[in-house]
C-alpha positions in Angstrom: -17.1 -3.3 63.2 -20.6 -3.9 63.5 -24.0 -2.8 61.1 -23.1 0.8 59.5 -26.0 2.7 58.3 -25.7 2.3 54.3 -26.8 6.1 54.0 -23.7 7.3 56.0 -20.9 5.3 53.9 -20.2 7.7 51.6 -18.9 10.2 54.1 -16.7 7.4 55.8 -13.2 8.1 55.5 -11.7 5.4 53.6 -8.5 3.1 54.2 -4.9 3.5 52.8 -5.2 0.6 50.8 -7.9 -1.5 48.9 -8.3 -4.9 50.2 -9.2 -6.2 46.9 -11.1 -9.0 48.2 -14.3 -10.8 46.9 -16.5 -8.9 49.4 -15.0 -5.4 50.2 -15.1 -4.1 53.6 -17.1 -1.1 54.0 -14.3 1.3 54.6 -12.9 0.3 51.5 -12.1 3.2 48.8 -13.8 1.7 46.0 -16.8 0.9 47.9 -17.0 4.6 49.3 -16.2 5.8 45.9 -19.2 3.8 44.1 -21.9 5.0 47.1 -20.9 8.4 46.6 -21.8 8.5 42.9 -25.2 7.3 43.4 -27.8 9.9 44.4 -28.6 8.4 48.1 -31.0 11.5 48.9 -33.7 10.1 46.9 -33.3 6.3 47.9 -35.2 4.7 50.6 -33.2 2.3 53.3 -34.3 -0.6 51.4 -32.4 0.9 48.1 -29.5 1.7 50.0 -28.9 -1.6 51.4 -29.1 -3.1 48.1 -26.8 -0.5 46.7 -24.6 -0.9 49.5 -24.6 -4.6 49.0 -23.9 -4.5 45.3 -20.9 -2.0 45.6 -19.4 -4.3 48.0 -19.9 -7.2 45.6 -18.8 -6.0 42.3 
């Protein structure tokens, strides 16, 4: 899939089913939901990448 801009993850279309692996993919519905809950307009690029990393790991 390549690199994805962390600011645009919340607007991606999620996959049908969740993969449930330890490092979730970017299009996983859980990751997209977690990123939508955050206020990404106030975050810097570094904070966004950290938030995406945390959303994918948990």
